[in-house]
N, C-alpha and C positions, 0 to 999 in steps of 0.2 A: 266364582271368586277365581280370580289370577291367583293359584297358588305357587308362588314363587319358592322354589329347591332351597333349603337354608331357612327359612323364614318362618316363624310360628305366626299363626293366625290368631287374633285375639278377636273378642266379641264383647257387646253390651255387658253379657253376662259377667264375663272374668275380667273386664278391662281395669278395673279399681285392684283387683289380686294381682295382677300380671303385671300392670305397668304403674299405676299410681304407690303401689305397697314396694316396689322393685327398691333394694339397697344401692344400686348403681343406676346410672342414666340407661333409658329407654329410647331409641329411635322408632318412631311410629309413623308409617306410610297409612294415611289415608288412599286408599284405592277403589275403583271398580273395574269390573271386566270391559266395559265397553270403553274405556281409557286409553287411546295410544300411547300418550306418554306415560302411563301408568307402567305398561309392557316393557315400553324403552328402557325407563331406569330400575326393574325389577331384578337384571343381571348385576347391576352395579350395587343394588342393595344388599343383593346374596355374598359378592365378594366382600362388602364393608363387613357383614355380618359376620363373615368367616374370619378375616385378617382381625378385625377389632373384639373380637368376643372375650378377649379379658379385660376389654376397657367398657363396653358396653354392650348391650339388647338390642337386637334390629327386628320388631315386628310388624306385621300387616293388620289391617281392619279395613274390611269390606264398607263401602257406606251405603249400600243399597240394603244390605243385610242388615245394619247395624245401625238404625236413624237416631238412637237417643245420644250414643257417645259422638258422632258426628253434629248434630244439633248443638250439643253441651261445648262443643269447643269452636262454634262456628264455621266449619269446613264447608265452603261453596265450591271449590274447585279441586279438580285432581291430575296431578297428585297434590295432595300437601302432606310434607315432612313436618313433624314436631319431635321435640326432644323435651323429655321429662325425666327431672331429677329430683327423686324423695318426694315424689307427688306433684311438685311445681312442673307446670309447663316454663321451660325456661329459654327456647327458640322455637321459630317455626320459618317455613316458607313454602311458597308454592311452585309448584311446576317441576319438571324433570332436569337434571344437571348430571354434569360428567363426572365420574368420579373423584377426579383430582379437585375438581370445584367443591364439590361437596365435601370432601376431607378437609380442604382447607376451611371451608365455612362451619365446620364442625371442631374447629380445634380450639377456639376459644370457649366451646360448651363443654365439651366431653374431658 
């Protein structure tokens, strides 16, 4: 898995505890080692995780090693980004984005 510095990795086993049970919004990146756009957005997500740490948590999940969660949320393309707030998916988008664009899109959600 692409381990992005500063981002926690979640798995099928702990997704519910880490993401769904969180009392704050969680931005989840569904990613894969073989995905060039995933590598492109990784530094953007690391920056957002550091800068927005007081407002949200940012994590990543490898689709190849965590098929149950990937299937549960209908992820078919990477990177897929989703925001969960108190156990509910409140936003999702597919594809890499610039930091500015991603922050703008997240404004109404987080």
